[in-house]
C-alpha positions in Angstrom: 0.0 0.0 0.0 1.4 3.4 -1.0 1.9 6.0 1.7 2.7 9.6 1.3 4.2 11.0 4.5 4.3 14.8 5.0 6.3 17.0 7.4 6.7 20.7 7.9 4.2 23.5 7.8 3.0 25.5 10.8 2.3 29.2 11.5 4.2 32.2 10.3 3.7 35.9 9.8 3.1 37.5 6.5 6.4 37.7 4.5 7.9 34.6 6.3 8.9 31.3 4.9 8.1 27.6 5.5 9.2 24.4 4.0 7.1 21.2 3.4 8.6 17.8 2.6 6.9 14.6 1.5 8.1 11.0 0.9 6.3 8.3 -0.9 6.8 4.6 0.0 5.3 1.2 0.1 3.5 -1.0 -2.3 4.3 -0.4 -5.9 5.1 3.3 -5.4 6.7 4.6 -8.6 5.7 7.8 -10.3 6.7 10.3 -13.0 4.8 13.2 -11.5 4.4 14.6 -8.0 3.0 17.8 -6.6 1.5 20.0 -3.8 -2.1 21.0 -3.5 -3.9 23.1 -0.9 -7.4 23.4 0.3 -8.7 26.4 2.2 -12.0 26.4 4.2 -14.9 26.6 1.8 -12.8 26.3 -1.3 -11.9 23.4 -3.6 -8.5 21.7 -3.5 -6.2 23.5 -5.9 -2.9 22.5 -7.5 -0.1 24.7 -6.2 2.9 23.2 -7.9 3.9 20.0 -9.7 7.1 18.5 -11.0 8.1 15.5 -13.1 11.2 13.4 -13.1 12.7 15.6 -15.8 12.3 18.5 -13.3 9.7 20.3 -15.4 7.6 22.4 -13.1 4.1 23.7 -13.2 3.1 26.5 -10.8 -0.1 28.2 -10.0 0.1 31.9 -11.0 -0.7 32.9 -7.4 2.6 31.3 -6.1 5.0 31.9 -9.0 8.2 33.5 -7.9 7.4 32.8 -4.3 7.2 28.9 -4.0 9.8 26.4 -5.3 9.0 22.7 -5.8 11.9 20.2 -6.0 12.4 16.5 -6.1 15.5 15.2 -4.5 16.2 11.5 -4.1 12.5 10.8 -4.0 11.7 13.5 -1.4 9.3 16.2 -2.6 10.0 19.6 -1.2 8.0 22.8 -1.3 9.9 25.9 -0.2 7.4 28.7 0.4 8.7 32.3 0.6 7.1 35.6 1.1 4.0 33.9 2.4 0.7 35.8 2.4 -2.5 35.4 4.5 -4.2 34.0 1.4 -1.7 31.1 1.4 -3.4 29.8 4.6 -4.7 26.3 3.9 -4.3 22.6 4.4 -1.5 21.5 2.1 -1.3 18.0 0.6 1.4 16.3 -1.3 0.4 13.9 -4.1 1.7 11.6 -6.7 0.3 10.2 -10.0 0.3 6.5 -10.5 3.1 5.2 -12.8 0.7 4.8 -15.8 -1.2 8.0 -14.8 -1.9 11.0 -17.1 1.7 12.0 -17.3 2.4 8.8 -19.2 0.1 9.9 -22.1 0.6 13.7 -22.0 4.3 14.0 -21.2 3.7 16.8 -18.7 2.6 17.1 -15.1 -0.8 18.9 -14.7 -2.1 20.6 -11.6 -5.5 18.9 -11.7 -6.3 17.0 -8.5 -8.2 14.4 -10.6 -4.9 13.3 -12.2 -3.3 12.3 -8.8 -3.9 9.0 -7.1 -1.7 9.0 -4.0 -2.2 11.6 -1.3 -0.5 12.7 1.9 -2.3 13.2 5.2 -2.3 17.0 4.9 -0.4 19.7 7.0 -1.7 23.0 8.1 -0.1 26.3 6.9 -1.3 29.4 8.6 -0.1 32.9 7.7 -1.1 35.8 9.8 -1.0 39.4 8.7 
């Protein structure tokens, strides 16, 4: 059984930084595409940033130039800089299955429907 284990997050003031990490393991875990999503109260889960094994990235406009996603030795990182109150949400890491949409398209989308494996979520709170 595949597990996505997350760590990091917490509370910070506006303009601060936080880092999230996630590791996938177990079962037949293997993927071409991983990413970070977030869900604020009353809103749908949205794709923040994704990355494939060729290190091609895909960022939401709202986080470009502030967030950096990276994949190092199987660990998924999200460095979040210049955080804003509107970044407050529950953050989830995710991975596509090996034969997921990346396999046909050749790129990593930010659609939650393309991702099969999910982390447990970690809260990020940014105060003004």
